[in-house]
Backbone as CSV, one residue per row, in Angstrom:
resi,resn,N_x,N_y,N_z,CA_x,CA_y,CA_z,C_x,C_y,C_z
1,UNK,103.764,79.077,118.879,102.635,79.736,119.547,102.915,81.229,119.659
2,UNK,101.900,82.020,119.484,102.060,83.467,119.569,102.105,83.895,121.020
3,UNK,102.799,84.935,121.281,102.921,85.487,122.627,102.218,86.825,122.695
4,UNK,102.159,87.356,123.915,101.486,88.637,124.106,102.259,89.773,123.469
5,UNK,103.551,89.542,123.206,104.363,90.612,122.622,104.237,90.672,121.113
6,UNK,103.626,89.629,120.489,103.453,89.654,119.047,102.480,90.763,118.657
7,UNK,102.785,91.454,117.571,101.933,92.539,117.102,101.129,92.094,115.889
8,UNK,99.874,92.530,115.853,99.029,92.242,114.709,99.413,93.156,113.563
9,UNK,99.549,92.584,112.388,99.974,93.349,111.217,98.769,93.655,110.351
10,UNK,98.507,94.934,110.140,97.436,95.375,109.255,98.044,95.791,107.920
11,UNK,97.517,95.278,106.852,98.037,95.578,105.517,97.123,96.584,104.826
12,UNK,97.716,97.699,104.397,96.971,98.757,103.700,97.412,98.805,102.249
13,UNK,96.462,98.725,101.352,96.713,98.836,99.913,96.075,100.117,99.402
14,UNK,96.893,101.008,98.860,96.407,102.260,98.270,96.537,102.136,96.754
15,UNK,95.418,102.167,96.055,95.387,102.039,94.602,95.185,103.425,94.000
16,UNK,96.080,103.817,93.103,95.983,105.098,92.395,95.630,104.799,90.936
17,UNK,94.472,105.283,90.502,93.983,105.035,89.143,94.164,106.291,88.298
18,UNK,94.728,106.120,87.142,94.876,107.217,86.188,93.545,107.418,85.477
19,UNK,92.880,108.544,85.746,91.571,108.836,85.154,91.656,109.967,84.143
20,UNK,92.778,110.113,83.471,92.940,111.175,82.474,91.905,111.005,81.361
21,UNK,90.985,111.980,81.179,89.931,111.810,80.165,90.460,111.851,78.736
22,UNK,91.580,112.535,78.516,92.142,112.603,77.165,92.673,111.235,76.750
23,UNK,93.390,110.584,77.654,93.960,109.276,77.310,92.864,108.231,77.151
24,UNK,91.920,108.207,78.083,90.847,107.212,77.984,89.906,107.503,76.822
25,UNK,89.828,108.772,76.390,88.922,109.117,75.307,89.479,108.886,73.927
26,UNK,90.776,108.694,73.816,91.369,108.463,72.510,90.925,107.120,71.956
27,UNK,90.643,107.094,70.674,90.284,105.835,70.023,91.547,105.159,69.519
28,UNK,91.593,103.894,69.767,92.739,103.127,69.297,93.964,103.321,70.149
29,UNK,93.767,103.657,71.430,94.912,103.774,72.317,95.596,102.430,72.470
30,UNK,94.798,101.387,72.632,95.322,100.032,72.713,94.667,99.194,71.631
31,UNK,95.303,98.083,71.344,94.808,97.242,70.255,93.448,96.644,70.560
32,UNK,93.169,96.386,71.848,91.937,95.702,72.195,90.943,96.617,72.898
33,UNK,91.130,97.920,72.829,90.169,98.895,73.321,89.809,98.686,74.791
34,UNK,90.783,98.812,75.668,90.528,98.767,77.104,89.792,100.030,77.517
35,UNK,88.670,99.875,78.187,87.846,101.014,78.580,88.029,101.303,80.068
36,UNK,87.615,102.503,80.464,87.723,102.890,81.866,86.821,102.036,82.747
37,UNK,85.635,101.696,82.252,84.725,100.858,83.037,85.318,99.470,83.284
38,UNK,85.982,98.921,82.260,86.630,97.624,82.441,87.767,97.716,83.456
39,UNK,88.511,98.813,83.438,89.598,99.014,84.402,89.047,99.138,85.821
40,UNK,87.955,99.883,85.992,87.364,100.043,87.314,86.826,98.719,87.833
41,UNK,86.202,97.931,86.970,85.711,96.616,87.390,86.862,95.720,87.856
42,UNK,87.988,95.773,87.154,89.144,94.971,87.554,89.702,95.448,88.890
43,UNK,89.717,96.761,89.103,90.201,97.304,90.373,89.283,96.886,91.516
44,UNK,87.972,96.844,91.268,87.024,96.430,92.306,87.270,94.982,92.714
45,UNK,87.531,94.119,91.739,87.817,92.713,92.060,89.110,92.602,92.865
46,UNK,90.128,93.363,92.462,91.393,93.351,93.210,91.191,93.858,94.630
47,UNK,90.429,94.935,94.780,90.194,95.506,96.111,89.451,94.524,97.007
48,UNK,88.416,93.893,96.480,87.663,92.929,97.274,88.507,91.703,97.621
49,UNK,89.365,91.299,96.711,90.249,90.158,96.996,91.225,90.497,98.111
50,UNK,91.727,91.745,98.093,92.639,92.165,99.165,91.923,92.183,100.507
51,UNK,90.694,92.680,100.545,89.946,92.726,101.796,89.532,91.332,102.259
52,UNK,89.413,90.411,101.328,88.957,89.065,101.662,90.065,88.224,102.291
53,UNK,91.338,88.587,102.086,92.443,87.789,102.614,92.401,87.728,104.131
54,UNK,92.158,88.861,104.768,92.026,88.912,106.222,91.199,90.131,106.596
55,UNK,90.497,90.032,107.715,89.614,91.133,108.111,90.401,92.360,108.559
56,UNK,91.706,92.224,108.786,92.521,93.370,109.215,93.031,94.199,108.042
57,UNK,92.872,93.730,106.820,93.351,94.483,105.655,92.531,95.744,105.451
58,UNK,93.209,96.777,104.978,92.566,98.064,104.738,92.791,98.471,103.283
59,UNK,91.951,99.390,102.804,91.958,99.759,101.383,91.712,101.249,101.229
60,UNK,92.354,101.816,100.211,92.092,103.192,99.800,92.302,103.282,98.297
61,UNK,91.454,104.065,97.624,91.530,104.242,96.172,91.509,105.735,95.876
62,UNK,92.485,106.200,95.071,92.616,107.616,94.727,92.626,107.748,93.218
63,UNK,91.915,108.741,92.707,91.885,109.028,91.275,92.869,110.154,90.968
64,UNK,93.787,109.907,90.020,94.737,110.927,89.563,94.190,111.513,88.268
65,UNK,93.611,112.717,88.350,93.009,113.365,87.195,94.005,114.339,86.569
66,UNK,93.538,115.102,85.600,94.439,115.999,84.884,94.904,117.169,85.747
67,UNK,93.998,117.741,86.544,94.346,118.934,87.315,94.102,118.781,88.801
68,UNK,93.654,117.620,89.242,93.446,117.391,90.662,93.398,115.894,90.926
69,UNK,93.403,115.543,92.191,93.289,114.143,92.599,92.359,114.085,93.807
70,UNK,91.573,113.030,93.900,90.605,112.925,94.978,90.394,111.470,95.363
71,UNK,89.935,111.284,96.586,89.672,109.950,97.100,88.374,109.403,96.496
72,UNK,88.444,108.165,96.039,87.256,107.443,95.623,86.738,106.532,96.736
73,UNK,87.683,106.041,97.541,87.337,105.210,98.691,88.515,105.254,99.654
74,UNK,88.265,105.393,100.966,86.971,105.636,101.617,86.594,107.112,101.545
75,UNK,85.346,107.394,101.809,84.836,108.753,101.798,84.582,109.209,103.224
76,UNK,84.476,110.512,103.438,84.105,110.989,104.784,82.770,110.412,105.227
77,UNK,82.560,110.358,106.529,81.344,109.734,107.046,80.086,110.448,106.563
78,UNK,80.143,111.777,106.423,78.968,112.517,105.955,78.613,112.144,104.526
79,UNK,79.641,111.973,103.665,79.381,111.575,102.289,79.024,110.098,102.198
80,UNK,79.594,109.297,103.085,79.359,107.858,103.038,77.914,107.515,103.358
81,UNK,77.271,108.296,104.229,75.890,108.007,104.583,74.948,108.206,103.411
82,UNK,75.271,109.119,102.514,74.412,109.355,101.358,74.550,108.267,100.305
83,UNK,75.618,107.480,100.379,75.866,106.457,99.378,75.598,105.056,99.902
84,UNK,74.843,104.954,101.002,74.549,103.646,101.576,73.661,102.871,100.614
85,UNK,74.064,101.661,100.305,73.345,100.809,99.364,73.176,99.433,99.987
86,UNK,71.965,98.927,99.914,71.712,97.597,100.446,72.421,96.566,99.588
87,UNK,73.178,95.647,100.196,73.900,94.661,99.397,72.959,93.696,98.699
88,UNK,73.405,93.192,97.559,72.631,92.191,96.849,72.609,90.890,97.645
89,UNK,71.706,89.998,97.265,71.581,88.727,97.962,72.890,87.960,97.890
90,UNK,73.399,87.601,99.058,74.623,86.811,99.119,75.902,87.610,99.001
91,UNK,75.838,88.929,98.852,77.043,89.736,98.720,77.438,90.325,100.069
92,UNK,78.717,90.242,100.359,79.239,90.792,101.606,79.029,92.299,101.615
93,UNK,78.644,92.827,102.779,78.293,94.243,102.872,79.462,95.151,102.515
94,UNK,80.685,94.804,102.966,81.847,95.639,102.671,82.153,95.645,101.182
95,UNK,82.013,94.492,100.505,82.243,94.445,99.064,81.253,95.329,98.322
96,UNK,79.994,95.300,98.755,78.975,96.145,98.126,79.273,97.617,98.335
97,UNK,79.800,97.961,99.513,80.132,99.358,99.792,81.277,99.836,98.916
98,UNK,82.311,99.012,98.759,83.446,99.384,97.909,83.002,99.575,96.467
99,UNK,82.210,98.655,95.957,81.764,98.731,94.565,80.893,99.950,94.315
100,UNK,79.933,100.210,95.206,79.020,101.343,95.004,79.754,102.669,95.097
101,UNK,80.694,102.793,96.045,81.412,104.057,96.192,82.325,104.325,95.007
102,UNK,83.047,103.310,94.555,83.953,103.515,93.431,83.192,103.909,92.175
103,UNK,82.130,103.203,91.860,81.384,103.491,90.634,80.703,104.850,90.706
104,UNK,80.126,105.184,91.854,79.439,106.469,91.965,80.420,107.639,91.903
105,UNK,81.585,107.492,92.527,82.576,108.570,92.493,83.172,108.740,91.104
106,UNK,83.393,107.642,90.389,83.883,107.746,89.012,82.859,108.439,88.127
107,UNK,81.594,108.119,88.313,80.544,108.778,87.526,80.500,110.268,87.807
108,UNK,80.613,110.653,89.069,80.607,112.075,89.404,81.827,112.778,88.832
109,UNK,82.966,112.104,88.856,84.192,112.703,88.315,84.065,112.945,86.813
110,UNK,83.489,111.992,86.109,83.332,112.131,84.662,82.251,113.157,84.328
111,UNK,81.149,113.146,85.092,80.068,114.100,84.832,80.521,115.534,85.059
112,UNK,81.354,115.764,86.050,81.855,117.116,86.309,82.780,117.604,85.207
113,UNK,83.357,116.682,84.457,84.307,117.034,83.395,83.716,116.868,82.005
114,UNK,82.414,116.673,81.901,81.829,116.283,80.618,82.027,117.332,79.527
115,UNK,81.721,118.598,79.828,81.865,119.642,78.814,83.321,119.797,78.392
116,UNK,84.210,119.803,79.366,85.627,119.938,79.049,86.124,118.749,78.231
117,UNK,85.624,117.562,78.562,86.046,116.362,77.849,85.567,116.382,76.406
118,UNK,84.334,116.865,76.172,83.824,116.919,74.799,84.693,117.814,73.921
119,UNK,85.138,118.941,74.458,86.016,119.832,73.703,87.358,119.160,73.418
120,UNK,87.877,118.424,74.389,89.150,117.745,74.196,89.042,116.664,73.135
121,UNK,87.916,115.945,73.119,87.761,114.881,72.135,87.691,115.444,70.721
122,UNK,87.027,116.607,70.577,86.889,117.193,69.252,88.223,117.757,68.763
123,UNK,88.927,118.434,69.646,90.177,119.074,69.247,91.392,118.187,69.449
124,UNK,91.193,117.091,70.211,92.312,116.205,70.574,93.429,116.994,71.241
125,UNK,93.015,117.914,72.109,93.976,118.717,72.843,93.746,118.531,74.333
126,UNK,94.557,119.202,75.093,94.427,119.095,76.535,95.610,118.366,77.137
127,UNK,95.701,118.370,78.440,96.842,117.720,79.090,96.810,116.220,78.878
128,UNK,97.935,115.674,78.453,98.042,114.234,78.214,98.624,113.496,79.407
129,UNK,98.844,114.197,80.515,99.402,113.573,81.710,98.419,113.737,82.856
130,UNK,98.682,113.024,83.942,97.833,113.076,85.129,98.645,113.578,86.317
131,UNK,97.923,114.044,87.331,98.568,114.578,88.527,98.969,113.413,89.423
132,UNK,99.938,112.649,88.951,100.352,111.452,89.664,101.111,111.780,90.946
133,UNK,101.981,112.780,90.895,102.750,113.157,92.081,101.833,113.625,93.210
134,UNK,100.798,114.374,92.867,99.849,114.823,93.883,99.089,113.673,94.511
135,UNK,98.700,112.685,93.695,97.994,111.523,94.231,98.887,110.712,95.165
136,UNK,100.171,110.595,94.820,101.094,109.861,95.690,101.312,110.591,97.005
137,UNK,101.410,111.920,96.949,101.562,112.694,98.188,100.314,112.580,99.067
138,UNK,99.155,112.580,98.440,97.920,112.409,99.215,97.873,111.023,99.843
139,UNK,98.348,110.009,99.119,98.391,108.656,99.667,99.357,108.574,100.844
140,UNK,100.512,109.247,100.745,101.471,109.243,101.848,100.889,109.898,103.099
141,UNK,100.151,110.971,102.923,99.517,111.631,104.069,98.467,110.724,104.712
142,UNK,97.714,110.020,103.892,96.695,109.114,104.421,97.341,107.954,105.179
143,UNK,98.433,107.422,104.636,99.140,106.337,105.315,99.705,106.817,106.648
144,UNK,100.269,108.013,106.654,100.835,108.557,107.897,99.751,108.740,108.945
145,UNK,98.568,109.162,108.540,97.473,109.349,109.498,97.024,108.021,110.093
146,UNK,96.914,106.988,109.255,96.512,105.683,109.775,97.578,105.095,110.703
147,UNK,98.846,105.368,110.396,99.903,104.894,111.296,99.799,105.568,112.670
148,UNK,99.450,106.841,112.702,99.287,107.536,113.973,98.076,107.016,114.740
149,UNK,97.020,106.621,114.013,95.801,106.132,114.659,95.844,104.641,114.952
150,UNK,96.921,103.971,114.604,97.013,102.525,114.805,97.038,102.215,116.311
151,UNK,96.192,101.301,116.781,96.157,100.987,118.222,97.464,100.378,118.704
152,UNK,97.658,100.418,120.002,98.854,99.836,120.605,98.808,98.318,120.426
153,UNK,99.921,97.758,120.010,99.981,96.323,119.772,99.729,95.934,118.338
154,UNK,99.484,96.919,117.464,99.256,96.646,116.049,100.222,97.458,115.202
155,UNK,100.579,96.922,114.061,101.452,97.611,113.109,100.721,97.720,111.773
156,UNK,101.181,98.652,110.961,100.577,98.880,109.650,101.651,98.812,108.579
157,UNK,101.498,97.896,107.643,102.387,97.812,106.488,101.607,98.284,105.265
158,UNK,102.098,99.346,104.637,101.367,99.974,103.539,102.137,99.825,102.240
159,UNK,101.412,99.798,101.145,101.997,99.781,99.804,101.060,100.497,98.851
160,UNK,101.640,100.979,97.750,100.875,101.677,96.711,100.895,100.867,95.418
161,UNK,99.809,100.953,94.703,99.718,100.384,93.364,99.235,101.474,92.421
162,UNK,100.067,101.829,91.454,99.746,102.877,90.483,99.346,102.211,89.172
163,UNK,98.124,102.442,88.729,97.636,101.947,87.439,97.616,103.136,86.486
164,UNK,98.533,103.161,85.548,98.789,104.361,84.755,98.728,104.067,83.271
165,UNK,98.140,104.997,82.520,98.067,104.859,81.079,98.592,106.076,80.332
166,UNK,98.493,107.262,80.923,98.905,108.490,80.254,100.418,108.638,80.279
167,UNK,100.895,109.708,79.660,102.327,109.937,79.534,102.914,110.510,80.826
168,UNK,104.236,110.388,80.938,104.943,111.016,82.053,104.975,112.526,81.875
169,UNK,105.030,113.234,82.994,105.126,114.686,82.973,106.429,115.090,83.651
170,UNK,107.440,115.511,82.874,108.722,115.886,83.492,108.606,117.047,84.471
171,UNK,107.576,117.891,84.335,107.438,119.015,85.265,107.117,118.543,86.679
172,UNK,106.631,117.310,86.831,106.351,116.758,88.159,107.549,116.008,88.729
173,UNK,108.689,116.070,88.046,109.824,115.234,88.428,110.252,115.463,89.864
174,UNK,110.401,116.719,90.278,110.882,117.010,91.621,109.886,116.529,92.674
175,UNK,108.591,116.857,92.500,107.581,116.420,93.460,107.457,114.902,93.474
176,UNK,107.575,114.303,92.300,107.460,112.851,92.209,108.597,112.163,92.964
177,UNK,109.823,112.614,92.754,110.961,111.986,93.416,110.937,112.243,94.922
178,UNK,110.446,113.395,95.347,110.298,113.640,96.783,109.334,112.638,97.402
179,UNK,108.231,112.357,96.693,107.273,111.372,97.192,107.883,109.973,97.217
180,UNK,108.690,109.652,96.211,109.322,108.328,96.157,110.302,108.144,97.311
181,UNK,111.150,109.142,97.559,112.124,109.017,98.645,111.438,109.022,100.010
182,UNK,110.313,109.719,100.135,109.547,109.658,101.379,108.977,108.263,101.591
183,UNK,108.471,107.665,100.517,107.957,106.300,100.617,109.060,105.316,100.982
184,UNK,110.249,105.519,100.427,111.377,104.643,100.762,111.742,104.772,102.238
185,UNK,111.723,105.989,102.756,112.076,106.213,104.158,111.047,105.578,105.082
186,UNK,109.781,105.540,104.678,108.711,104.974,105.495,108.457,103.503,105.186
187,UNK,109.335,102.889,104.387,109.209,101.463,104.025,107.880,101.168,103.337
188,UNK,107.490,102.049,102.430,106.266,101.869,101.646,106.653,101.423,100.245
189,UNK,106.161,100.285,99.820,106.480,99.726,98.506,105.554,100.356,97.457
190,UNK,106.134,100.738,96.324,105.371,101.300,95.218,105.413,100.319,94.052
191,UNK,104.245,99.850,93.626,104.099,98.990,92.453,103.496,99.804,91.322
192,UNK,103.752,99.380,90.094,103.255,100.095,88.920,102.731,99.107,87.897
193,UNK,101.507,99.351,87.443,100.891,98.588,86.359,100.668,99.548,85.196
194,UNK,101.422,99.381,84.122,101.423,100.315,83.004,100.524,99.770,81.898
195,UNK,99.610,100.614,81.430,98.651,100.201,80.408,99.101,100.547,79.000
196,UNK,99.948,101.558,78.839,100.318,101.993,77.485,101.823,102.176,77.385
197,UNK,102.284,103.415,77.316,103.707,103.691,77.107,104.500,103.454,78.384
198,UNK,105.778,103.122,78.215,106.656,102.906,79.351,106.799,104.197,80.163
199,UNK,106.993,104.043,81.468,107.138,105.175,82.373,108.492,105.096,83.059
200,UNK,109.409,106.001,82.689,110.713,106.021,83.315,110.652,106.426,84.778
201,UNK,109.717,107.319,85.133,109.604,107.751,86.516,109.142,106.612,87.416
202,UNK,108.160,105.851,86.971,107.677,104.747,87.792,108.678,103.595,87.832
203,UNK,109.485,103.446,86.804,110.547,102.454,86.862,111.505,102.777,88.009
204,UNK,111.871,104.051,88.127,112.750,104.460,89.228,112.060,104.272,90.573
205,UNK,110.759,104.615,90.646,110.034,104.496,91.911,109.964,103.044,92.380
206,UNK,109.674,102.129,91.470,109.578,100.714,91.837,110.943,100.161,92.229
207,UNK,111.985,100.571,91.537,113.320,100.064,91.845,113.825,100.594,93.183
208,UNK,113.530,101.844,93.485,113.995,102.446,94.731,113.282,101.844,95.941
209,UNK,111.965,101.611,95.830,111.181,101.126,96.968,111.051,99.601,97.000
210,UNK,111.586,98.902,96.001,111.502,97.449,95.998,110.187,96.907,95.493
211,UNK,109.480,97.663,94.666,108.205,97.229,94.136,108.339,96.517,92.800
212,UNK,107.196,96.194,92.208,107.130,95.480,90.934,106.637,96.440,89.863
213,UNK,107.376,96.506,88.758,106.989,97.313,87.598,106.599,96.358,86.478
214,UNK,105.396,96.528,85.942,104.910,95.633,84.897,104.121,96.415,83.865
215,UNK,104.561,96.311,82.619,103.775,96.817,81.486,103.018,95.628,80.905
216,UNK,101.694,95.650,81.044,100.920,94.478,80.670,100.904,94.329,79.150
217,UNK,101.182,93.147,78.632,101.210,92.963,77.177,99.825,92.890,76.554
218,UNK,98.819,92.438,77.322,97.456,92.318,76.810,96.518,93.112,77.717
219,UNK,96.041,94.265,77.279,95.213,95.116,78.146,93.932,94.446,78.638
220,UNK,93.318,93.600,77.819,92.074,92.973,78.239,92.301,91.936,79.334
221,UNK,93.524,91.536,79.561,93.840,90.621,80.659,94.293,91.350,81.906
222,UNK,93.830,92.588,82.086,94.262,93.408,83.216,93.964,92.730,84.552
223,UNK,92.791,92.162,84.702,92.411,91.545,85.973,93.348,90.393,86.328
224,UNK,93.700,89.571,85.361,94.596,88.443,85.642,95.960,88.921,86.122
225,UNK,96.480,89.983,85.497,97.777,90.511,85.918,97.701,91.130,87.307
226,UNK,96.593,91.802,87.616,96.448,92.409,88.929,96.413,91.356,90.033
227,UNK,95.667,90.279,89.797,95.553,89.229,90.811,96.858,88.456,90.941
228,UNK,97.502,88.193,89.820,98.708,87.365,89.842,99.908,88.098,90.425
229,UNK,100.114,89.340,90.011,101.347,90.054,90.357,101.172,90.952,91.582
230,UNK,100.066,91.691,91.644,99.963,92.767,92.625,99.106,92.435,93.837
231,UNK,98.393,91.327,93.861,97.632,90.974,95.050,98.512,90.481,96.186
232,UNK,99.535,89.653,95.946,100.362,89.177,97.062,101.148,90.312,97.718
233,UNK,101.355,90.186,99.015,102.160,91.155,99.758,103.630,91.035,99.351
234,UNK,104.422,92.100,99.523,105.855,92.015,99.197,106.586,90.913,99.950
235,UNK,106.109,90.547,101.141,106.787,89.501,101.916,106.623,88.119,101.310
236,UNK,105.589,87.907,100.523,105.336,86.593,99.922,105.743,86.515,98.456
237,UNK,106.192,87.613,97.885,106.501,87.612,96.456,107.766,86.826,96.133
238,UNK,108.642,86.685,97.111,109.868,85.928,96.861,109.588,84.450,96.599
239,UNK,108.436,83.972,97.001,108.074,82.576,96.794,107.314,82.350,95.491
240,UNK,107.049,83.419,94.746,106.267,83.321,93.519,107.165,83.552,92.305
241,UNK,106.706,83.061,91.165,107.414,83.288,89.896,106.824,84.524,89.232
242,UNK,107.442,85.655,89.502,106.960,86.930,88.986,107.777,87.346,87.773
243,UNK,107.277,88.300,86.979,108.050,88.777,85.819,109.392,89.339,86.240
244,UNK,110.431,89.171,85.422,111.758,89.692,85.784,111.762,91.213,85.813
245,UNK,112.689,91.766,86.575,112.804,93.218,86.675,113.296,93.812,85.364
246,UNK,112.674,94.899,84.973,113.079,95.582,83.747,114.271,96.487,84.029
247,UNK,115.037,96.775,82.980,116.182,97.672,83.118,115.686,99.083,83.366
248,UNK,116.212,99.715,84.399,115.720,101.015,84.844,116.548,102.123,84.212
249,UNK,115.866,103.121,83.684,116.517,104.296,83.118,116.558,105.371,84.196
250,UNK,117.746,105.620,84.747,117.882,106.568,85.848,118.264,107.968,85.373
251,UNK,118.089,108.263,84.105,118.370,109.617,83.645,117.319,110.589,84.179
252,UNK,117.766,111.790,84.492,116.872,112.821,85.009,116.413,113.724,83.872
253,UNK,115.274,114.351,84.057,114.735,115.281,83.066,115.165,116.699,83.409
254,UNK,115.672,117.411,82.422,116.094,118.787,82.653,114.869,119.682,82.850
255,UNK,115.050,120.750,83.629,113.943,121.632,83.957,113.680,122.673,82.873
256,UNK,114.554,122.767,81.905,114.393,123.804,80.884,113.664,123.279,79.648
257,UNK,114.030,122.087,79.176,113.414,121.550,77.970,112.663,120.242,78.205
258,UNK,112.675,119.736,79.444,111.988,118.500,79.815,112.509,117.300,79.038
259,UNK,113.802,117.299,78.767,114.412,116.171,78.064,115.263,115.361,79.028
260,UNK,115.353,114.051,78.776,116.224,113.209,79.579,117.669,113.432,79.165
261,UNK,118.535,113.655,80.146,119.926,113.986,79.857,120.843,113.060,80.657
262,UNK,122.049,112.874,80.125,123.066,112.083,80.815,123.967,112.963,81.687
263,UNK,124.345,114.128,81.175,125.207,115.068,81.894,124.557,116.442,81.820
264,UNK,124.509,117.141,82.936,123.883,118.452,82.951,124.446,119.317,84.059
265,UNK,123.794,120.454,84.289,124.169,121.405,85.323,123.098,121.375,86.415
266,UNK,123.548,121.348,87.677,122.651,121.246,88.826,122.777,122.495,89.667
267,UNK,121.636,123.098,90.018,121.633,124.267,90.895,122.030,123.823,92.299
268,UNK,122.978,124.515,92.901,123.455,124.155,94.227,122.478,124.518,95.333
269,UNK,121.415,125.272,95.026,120.452,125.700,96.042,119.215,124.807,96.044
270,UNK,118.564,124.663,94.887,117.316,123.893,94.818,117.468,122.575,94.072
271,UNK,118.665,122.268,93.579,118.963,121.004,92.879,118.200,120.856,91.571
272,UNK,117.819,121.963,90.945,117.220,121.889,89.615,118.283,121.505,88.587
273,UNK,117.866,120.793,87.561,118.790,120.252,86.569,118.553,120.956,85.232
274,UNK,119.653,121.347,84.577,119.578,122.035,83.288,120.555,121.379,82.325
275,UNK,120.157,121.362,81.069,121.023,120.752,80.058,122.076,121.733,79.557
276,UNK,121.826,123.036,79.699,122.793,124.061,79.309,123.025,125.001,80.488
277,UNK,124.167,125.628,80.503,124.496,126.518,81.614,123.651,127.776,81.556
278,UNK,123.167,128.197,82.739,122.398,129.425,82.860,122.902,130.189,84.076
279,UNK,123.192,131.487,83.945,123.707,132.245,85.096,122.672,132.453,86.195
280,UNK,121.375,132.294,85.861,120.298,132.476,86.842,119.430,131.226,86.823
281,UNK,119.182,130.655,87.992,118.321,129.474,88.097,116.869,129.914,87.923
282,UNK,116.166,129.325,86.969,114.777,129.705,86.703,113.819,129.200,87.772
283,UNK,114.254,128.282,88.622,113.380,127.745,89.664,113.421,128.591,90.927
284,UNK,114.623,128.857,91.446,114.748,129.612,92.700,115.328,131.009,92.497
285,UNK,115.623,131.389,91.258,116.127,132.726,90.919,117.473,133.037,91.575
286,UNK,118.268,132.020,91.826,119.608,132.233,92.379,120.557,132.676,91.267
287,UNK,121.350,133.692,91.557,122.321,134.199,90.594,123.694,133.629,90.936
288,UNK,124.326,133.027,89.960,125.628,132.411,90.164,126.727,133.368,89.704
289,UNK,127.800,133.360,90.446,128.946,134.175,90.084,129.756,133.463,89.015
290,UNK,130.054,134.193,87.965,130.855,133.636,86.882,132.287,134.099,87.066
291,UNK,133.149,133.153,87.315,134.555,133.492,87.538,135.261,133.638,86.203
292,UNK,135.879,134.770,86.003,136.630,134.995,84.783,138.019,134.385,84.853
293,UNK,138.755,134.478,83.791,140.121,133.912,83.801,141.012,134.673,84.772
294,UNK,141.811,133.959,85.484,142.696,134.578,86.467,143.816,135.358,85.764
295,UNK,144.163,136.472,86.393,145.227,137.302,85.834,146.583,136.654,86.099
296,UNK,147.405,136.711,85.097,148.747,136.125,85.229,149.678,137.193,85.795
297,UNK,150.221,136.903,86.943,151.127,137.845,87.592,152.520,137.736,86.962
298,UNK,153.051,138.898,86.605,154.393,138.914,86.042,155.433,138.792,87.145
299,UNK,156.383,137.989,86.888,157.443,137.821,87.862,158.354,139.053,87.855
300,UNK,158.706,139.496,89.063,159.595,140.640,89.180,161.029,140.212,88.883
301,UNK,161.668,141.066,88.108,163.046,140.786,87.787,163.977,141.132,88.957
302,UNK,164.875,140.241,89.191,165.835,140.485,90.257,166.902,141.449,89.759
303,UNK,167.228,142.411,90.583,168.263,143.389,90.205,169.610,142.914,90.738
């Protein structure tokens, strides 16, 4: 029997979607042509399933774009009133709200980038990575705010799910690892669902925070993998037969050439990593003293 001292546990799921227009616009990225609309539909089903488990569950969805990141759900109250949609017959009102907000925000995001995207498709140029570190930092701030607003007698257990298709960006390494260690300190689990190339950064993030890293073998089965692997809470995953953990590559990327290195030079001030020695740190502009060879003192002859 529960007592008055028992605390109600609220589960928050923050989903970060990679909306890089260059990656989604490429033809033949995957063998079965996974589209952004199909990915969004799968995320909507996952979100509604999470909310359906218990009325105390909470949800947030963030889009990681090429040069910025923004919330898709929930929206501020002023914006939310303009997107009010009457639910279809037999559809739960909250499910209808999640679906309408996600689809409308994705459409606005794509429409705002239409001219830029057309140029990228023609030239096949543009950034091939997404602002993933910024989206994770925004998610951490949102989680911290909800923890502060949590009523007395209730607790909040939060986790992140990153759905990523674009390439890793070594220039985000420092910000990314800061976000990962902050999540570890706050007991926030980071999960990763990879659509294309392997991600060494997310492998480290999942291993450090105790999350699940999965590169889906069949892109068109995205919904099945999301429901099977990422819907259960971390507390119940030990009872399920989940994919085995992949071997994690803990090599760091150097700040000069963005290459993964085994041995390098580390700045003692800002902890920047370089593959070759440099007398001046390019990140914090610290100048290091170079010690020359010591002079050999001649022994005095005894008279």
